[in-house]
C-alpha positions, 0 to 999 in steps of 0.5 A: 500500500502506498504511503501518503504524507500529509500536513498543514504548513501551519503550527496553529492549534486550529489550523484550517490548512491542517483541516483541509489537508486531513480532509483531502488525504481521506479522498485518496483511495488505498493509501496509508496516511501519515498526518503530521503536526508541525508542532511536533517539529518545533526547533530553534530558528535556523541560523548558520551559527546555531548549526555550527554550534549544535549541528542539525536538530534531530527533529529536522532529520526526523521530518526529512526521514518522513518525507523519504518514507512517503510515496506521495506528499500532500501539503496545505499552505497557510499564508502569513503576509503573503508567504509561508508560515514561520513554522513551515519555513524554519523546518524547511530551512533546517531540512535544506541543510541535510539536502537541498532537494528536501522533498527527495523527488517525491510527487506532491499535491499542493493546497491552500486555504484562507478565510478570504476570497483568494484562498491563500493563492499567493503562497500557493503560487509561490510553493508551486513555483518553488517546489521543483527547486526543492525536489518536489514533483508537483502533480497539481494544486488547489486553492479553497477560497473563503474557508468558513463559508466553504468548509464544515468540520466533520463534513469537509468542503460543502461547496459542491463545485469546489469539492468536485474540483478537488475530487477530479484533481485527486482522481487524476493523480496516479500514486 
């Protein structure tokens, strides 16, 4: 059985992106899902000085290993000031010291959502363009606008057209 690694790229305890990642991961058929919480990988803010003094934290190695063990990666990006969250970026910075191709040539689906009408599209566009440089093979992307109007905890995406877009995208991906 294929292994799908999924996470919301946020450390918020009530992350809407973790909710979206969780929902989307359940739409894949015949996969073993490993759902990560970025709070379990909190590390000091990356700096060359910290790396020189203490080396790369074990948690960075652990996260990198999770990617290596996966057959497919699903990430839902939270947008902070038009970019990645600090929590995600810090993990990425530490892992890049292990291997600049942090995503190890793994196929991936990139998502984003926000309470606003643009649905995190700025950070999603950045991620889609950046991932190939970091060893990610982007198989598709999806932005869910206006999260609070289009998603219900326990049900998922409530807007039928948006839900069908995500289902069609997932169905088009071969694992």
